[in-house]
Residue, then its C-alpha position, 0 to 999 in steps of 0.5 A: x195348337x202348334x207342336x214341335x212337329x208342325x215344321x216337319x209336317x209343313x216341309x213334308x207337305x211342300x216336298x210332297x206337292x213339289x211346290x219348292x222344286x228343290x232337294x228334300x230336306x228335314x228340319x234337322x238339316x237346318x241344324x246341321x247347316x247352322x252348326x257347319x257355318x258357325x264353325x266356318x265363322x270361327x265360333x268355338x265348338x262348345x259355343x256352337x253346341x250350346x247354340x243348338x242346345x246340346x249338352x257338353x260332355x258329362x264331366x264338363x256338364x257336371x262342373x261347368x254351369x256357364x250358360x255362355x249367353x254372351x258368347x251364344x249371342x255373338x255366335x248367332x249374330x255372326x250367323x245373322x250377318x252370314x245370312x244377311x250377306x247371302x240374302x243381299x247377294x241374291x237380291x243383286x243377282x236378280 
């Protein structure tokens, strides 16, 4: 059975064995990276927060029931485009 701890355990194993050869990171670092880059990709802050499944401020959460699914999809497509550009540029550098 997979739990929410699987990624953390796998990452810890890789870093303990030195298999990755990079600075230690934790699963939460991925969330921080995505959030930072969504901002750089001109995604509105409330949409970026919803992409991370964060709740909006209390009063807003009470009155605004919008799920922003279309906006979240667009934001994550921007993120995908950014990642693909990074991957493709690495391919051509090799």
